[in-house]
C-alpha positions in Angstrom: 44.6 75.9 70.6 47.9 77.2 69.3 49.0 76.0 65.8 52.5 75.7 64.3 53.7 75.1 60.8 56.9 73.0 60.6 58.8 73.1 57.3 61.8 70.8 56.7 62.7 68.4 53.9 63.9 65.9 56.4 60.8 63.9 57.4 62.4 62.7 60.6 62.8 66.2 61.8 59.3 67.4 61.2 57.9 64.2 62.7 60.1 64.7 65.8 59.0 68.3 66.2 55.4 67.5 65.7 55.4 64.7 68.3 57.0 67.1 70.8 54.4 69.8 70.1 51.6 67.3 70.4 52.8 66.5 74.0 52.5 70.2 74.8 48.9 70.3 73.3 50.0 72.4 70.4 48.6 71.5 67.0 51.0 71.4 64.1 51.1 70.9 60.4 54.2 69.6 58.6 55.5 70.5 55.2 58.4 68.9 53.4 58.9 71.6 50.7 58.7 75.3 50.4 55.8 75.1 47.9 53.8 72.9 50.3 54.5 75.3 53.2 53.2 78.3 51.2 50.1 76.4 50.1 49.4 75.4 53.8 50.1 78.9 55.0 47.7 80.5 52.5 44.8 78.3 53.7 45.2 78.3 57.5 46.4 80.5 60.4 49.6 79.6 62.3 51.0 81.2 65.5 54.5 80.4 64.5 56.5 78.8 61.6 59.6 76.7 62.1 61.3 76.9 58.7 64.4 75.1 57.4 66.6 77.3 55.1 67.8 74.4 52.9 64.8 73.0 51.0 64.4 71.5 47.6 62.6 73.7 45.1 61.8 77.0 46.7 64.4 77.6 49.4 63.7 78.7 53.0 64.9 82.3 52.3 62.3 82.7 49.5 59.6 81.1 51.7 60.5 83.5 54.5 60.1 86.5 52.1 56.8 85.2 50.8 55.4 84.5 54.3 56.3 88.0 55.4 54.5 89.4 52.3 51.4 87.4 53.1 51.4 88.3 56.8 54.1 90.8 57.9 53.7 89.9 61.6 54.2 86.1 61.2 56.7 84.6 63.7 59.3 82.6 61.8 62.1 80.6 63.5 64.6 79.5 61.0 66.1 76.0 61.2 69.6 75.6 59.9 72.6 73.2 60.1 75.1 76.0 60.4 74.8 79.7 60.7 77.4 82.4 60.5 77.0 86.0 61.6 76.3 87.1 58.0 73.6 84.5 57.5 72.1 85.3 60.9 72.0 89.0 60.1 70.4 88.2 56.7 67.6 86.1 58.1 66.8 88.5 60.9 66.7 91.4 58.4 64.3 89.4 56.3 62.0 89.1 59.4 62.8 85.9 61.2 62.5 86.3 64.9 65.1 83.6 65.8 66.9 80.5 64.6 67.2 76.9 65.7 70.4 75.1 64.9 70.6 71.5 63.7 71.0 68.9 65.1 67.9 70.0 67.0 68.4 69.8 70.8 65.1 69.2 72.6 65.9 71.8 75.3 66.6 74.5 72.6 63.4 73.6 70.7 61.4 73.7 73.9 62.9 77.2 74.7 61.8 78.5 71.3 58.4 77.1 71.7 58.1 78.7 75.2 59.3 82.1 73.9 57.3 82.3 70.7 54.1 80.2 71.0 
């Protein structure tokens, strides 16, 4: 079974995404902080990580860097409220494979799931 790590400090978002993945028979784990995400990632294997950039404590950029150090081929889709070209270039250079814009539209999320999981 495929497994996804969802990281966002907004509980409603991680719950929404986890419920949707469950309907697709995809197992997921949710984290509401960067520290929690890194702890989970170190102890389990995930096919993809959906990662919010704006987190309390360790921000998403730092989490992305650390995830790539732990496993260079990890698939990370960044979640963000707004993304300019400069930010988009930065996250892609750091190793993210794509981004998902907030507010999350179910059809956009479904497309990312289809493409990367």
